[in-house]
C-alpha positions as CSV (number, residue, x, y, z in Angstrom):
1,M,-234.2,-38.9,-88.2
2,H,-231.8,-38.0,-85.4
3,P,-229.2,-39.9,-83.3
4,S,-230.8,-41.6,-80.4
5,G,-231.3,-39.1,-77.5
6,F,-230.3,-36.2,-79.7
7,N,-233.2,-33.8,-79.7
8,K,-233.9,-30.1,-80.5
9,Q,-232.5,-28.9,-77.2
10,D,-229.3,-30.9,-77.8
11,K,-228.9,-29.2,-81.1
12,I,-229.4,-25.8,-79.5
13,G,-226.9,-26.8,-76.8
14,K,-224.4,-27.8,-79.4
15,A,-224.9,-24.5,-81.3
16,K,-224.3,-22.6,-78.0
17,V,-221.0,-24.5,-77.5
18,M,-220.0,-23.7,-81.1
19,F,-221.0,-20.0,-80.5
20,L,-218.8,-19.9,-77.4
21,E,-215.9,-21.4,-79.2
22,L,-216.2,-18.9,-82.1
23,E,-217.2,-15.7,-80.4
24,K,-215.4,-16.3,-77.0
25,K,-218.7,-15.2,-75.4
26,T,-221.8,-17.0,-74.1
27,F,-225.1,-16.6,-76.0
28,N,-227.4,-14.6,-73.7
29,F,-230.2,-13.8,-76.1
30,D,-232.4,-16.9,-75.9
31,H,-235.6,-14.9,-75.5
32,C,-234.8,-12.8,-78.5
33,W,-234.1,-15.9,-80.6
34,R,-237.3,-17.6,-79.5
35,V,-239.3,-14.5,-80.5
36,L,-237.6,-13.8,-83.8
37,R,-236.7,-17.1,-85.3
38,F,-240.1,-17.7,-86.9
39,H,-240.9,-14.0,-87.6
40,P,-241.3,-13.5,-91.4
41,K,-238.9,-10.6,-91.7
42,W,-236.3,-12.4,-89.6
43,V,-236.7,-15.6,-91.7
44,E,-236.2,-13.4,-94.9
45,H,-233.2,-11.8,-93.3
46,M,-231.7,-15.1,-92.4
47,E,-232.2,-16.3,-96.0
48,I,-230.1,-13.3,-97.2
49,V,-227.2,-13.8,-94.8
50,K,-227.3,-17.6,-94.9
51,P,-223.9,-18.9,-96.0
52,K,-223.8,-20.9,-99.3
53,K,-223.6,-24.6,-98.8
54,K,-220.3,-26.2,-99.8
55,P,-220.3,-29.2,-102.1
56,S,-220.3,-32.5,-100.2
57,L,-216.9,-34.3,-100.2
58,N,-218.6,-37.7,-100.9
59,G,-220.2,-36.3,-104.0
60,S,-223.8,-36.5,-102.7
61,T,-226.3,-33.8,-103.7
62,P,-227.9,-31.4,-101.2
63,N,-231.1,-33.4,-101.5
64,S,-229.3,-36.4,-100.0
65,I,-229.0,-34.6,-96.7
66,N,-232.8,-34.1,-96.4
67,L,-234.5,-37.2,-97.7
68,G,-238.3,-37.7,-97.7
69,E,-240.1,-41.0,-96.9
70,D,-240.1,-42.1,-100.6
71,E,-236.5,-41.4,-101.0
72,D,-235.7,-43.2,-97.8
73,F,-237.4,-46.3,-99.2
74,H,-235.5,-45.9,-102.5
75,V,-232.2,-45.7,-100.7
76,V,-232.9,-48.7,-98.5
77,S,-234.2,-50.9,-101.3
78,S,-231.4,-49.9,-103.7
79,N,-228.7,-50.8,-101.1
80,L,-230.0,-54.1,-99.8
81,D,-227.1,-55.8,-101.4
82,R,-224.6,-53.7,-99.4
83,P,-223.0,-55.1,-96.2
84,I,-224.9,-54.1,-93.1
85,G,-221.9,-52.5,-91.4
86,R,-221.2,-50.2,-94.4
87,K,-224.8,-49.2,-94.8
88,A,-225.2,-48.5,-91.0
89,E,-222.0,-46.4,-91.1
90,K,-223.3,-44.4,-94.0
91,E,-226.7,-43.8,-92.3
92,K,-224.8,-42.8,-89.1
93,R,-222.7,-40.3,-91.1
94,K,-225.8,-38.9,-92.8
95,R,-227.6,-38.4,-89.5
96,K,-224.5,-36.7,-88.1
97,E,-224.3,-34.4,-91.1
98,M,-228.0,-33.5,-90.7
99,T,-227.5,-32.8,-86.9
100,E,-224.5,-30.6,-87.6
101,S,-226.3,-28.8,-90.4
102,D,-229.2,-28.1,-88.0
103,S,-226.8,-26.9,-85.3
104,L,-225.0,-24.7,-87.9
105,V,-228.3,-23.1,-88.8
106,I,-229.1,-22.4,-85.2
107,L,-225.5,-21.1,-84.7
108,N,-225.9,-18.7,-87.6
109,E,-229.2,-17.4,-86.2
110,M,-227.5,-16.9,-82.8
111,K,-224.7,-14.9,-84.4
112,E,-227.1,-12.8,-86.4
113,I,-229.2,-12.1,-83.3
114,R,-226.1,-11.1,-81.3
115,K,-225.1,-8.8,-84.2
116,S,-228.5,-7.3,-84.3
117,K,-228.5,-6.8,-80.6
118,I,-225.1,-5.1,-80.7
119,V,-226.5,-2.7,-83.4
120,L,-229.6,-2.0,-81.4
121,M,-227.5,-1.4,-78.3
122,Q,-225.2,1.0,-80.2
123,E,-228.3,2.8,-81.6
124,A,-229.7,3.1,-78.1
125,R,-226.4,4.5,-76.8
126,D,-226.3,7.0,-79.7
127,H,-229.9,8.0,-78.9
128,D,-229.0,8.3,-75.2
129,N,-226.0,10.4,-76.0
130,K,-228.1,12.7,-78.3
131,M,-230.7,13.0,-75.5
132,L,-227.9,13.8,-73.0
133,C,-226.5,16.5,-75.4
134,L,-230.0,18.0,-75.8
135,R,-230.5,18.1,-72.0
136,Q,-227.1,19.7,-71.6
137,E,-228.0,22.3,-74.2
138,E,-231.3,22.9,-72.5
139,V,-229.6,23.3,-69.1
140,S,-227.0,25.6,-70.7
141,L,-229.8,27.7,-72.3
142,R,-231.6,28.0,-69.0
143,Q,-228.4,29.0,-67.3
144,S,-227.9,31.6,-70.0
145,E,-231.5,32.9,-69.5
146,V,-230.9,33.1,-65.7
147,S,-227.6,34.9,-66.3
148,L,-229.4,37.3,-68.7
149,R,-232.1,38.1,-66.2
150,E,-229.6,38.6,-63.4
151,E,-227.7,41.0,-65.7
152,E,-230.9,42.9,-66.4
153,V,-231.7,43.2,-62.7
154,R,-228.1,44.4,-62.0
155,I,-228.4,47.0,-64.8
156,Q,-231.8,48.1,-63.4
157,K,-230.3,48.5,-59.9
158,E,-227.4,50.5,-61.3
159,K,-229.9,52.8,-63.0
160,V,-231.9,53.3,-59.8
161,L,-228.6,54.0,-57.9
162,L,-227.5,56.5,-60.6
163,E,-231.0,58.2,-60.5
164,Q,-230.8,58.4,-56.7
165,E,-227.3,59.9,-56.8
166,K,-228.5,62.4,-59.4
167,L,-231.4,63.4,-57.2
168,R,-229.1,63.8,-54.2
169,N,-226.7,66.0,-56.2
170,E,-229.6,68.1,-57.4
171,E,-230.9,68.4,-53.8
172,K,-227.5,69.3,-52.6
173,K,-227.1,72.1,-55.2
174,E,-230.6,73.4,-54.3
175,D,-229.7,73.4,-50.6
176,E,-226.5,75.3,-51.3
177,R,-228.4,77.8,-53.4
178,I,-230.9,78.4,-50.6
179,M,-228.2,78.7,-48.0
180,A,-226.4,81.3,-50.1
181,L,-229.5,83.5,-50.5
182,N,-229.5,86.9,-48.9
183,T,-233.0,87.0,-47.3
184,S,-232.7,90.6,-46.0
185,T,-233.8,92.1,-49.2
186,M,-236.8,89.8,-49.7
187,P,-240.4,90.6,-49.0
188,P,-241.4,89.5,-45.5
189,M,-243.4,86.3,-46.5
190,L,-240.7,85.1,-48.9
191,Q,-238.0,85.9,-46.4
192,Q,-239.8,83.9,-43.7
193,Y,-240.1,80.9,-46.2
194,Y,-236.3,80.8,-47.1
195,L,-235.3,81.4,-43.5
196,Q,-237.4,78.3,-42.6
197,R,-235.8,76.3,-45.4
198,Q,-232.3,77.3,-44.3
199,M,-233.1,76.1,-40.7
200,E,-234.3,72.8,-42.1
201,I,-231.2,72.4,-44.2
202,L,-228.9,73.1,-41.2
203,A,-230.9,70.7,-39.0
204,S,-230.6,67.9,-41.7
205,R,-226.8,68.4,-41.9
206,T,-226.5,68.3,-38.1
207,R,-228.4,65.0,-38.0
208,K,-226.1,63.5,-40.8
209,N,-223.0,64.6,-39.0
């Protein structure tokens, strides 16, 4: 039994207003709430985090908030002798308590969903940060590999240059040795060979100059 015109959507709306007043933020997870609210694991979780009910100020038991049909009949029949105004006021108060209780349940679910959403968002951020660190490490590793290959190429080039310099020095020493030879005492064929070599060396030096 609910107040006239006060349906399920009204309870949800009231819970959202209470959420805004408590959290100073609007509730933006309606879809999550609709999906989760009847899921067994979520229901079990809500039973764990559900706040304990405080004793009613008018001394009524928890069962008096949620009466069945037989109990409704018992209450009505046992209170026939009460004034109509007092009984109507009591019923009105009872319906208000039931409505507020339903809204508080929805509010608690909304708060838990927002809390879970925040945890999931934080986990997602942590995951993204880890992935970013991994990508940065991968990029750094690739850069190191590129730098290493460049260093290997540089060293190889230096080796080639040193080898070329070594060959030029050896060739220069050989040319100097040939130019210093006294061919007059050589056999004719050997003399002709070294004279030809000396002419080639002189021609090469002339071109370089």
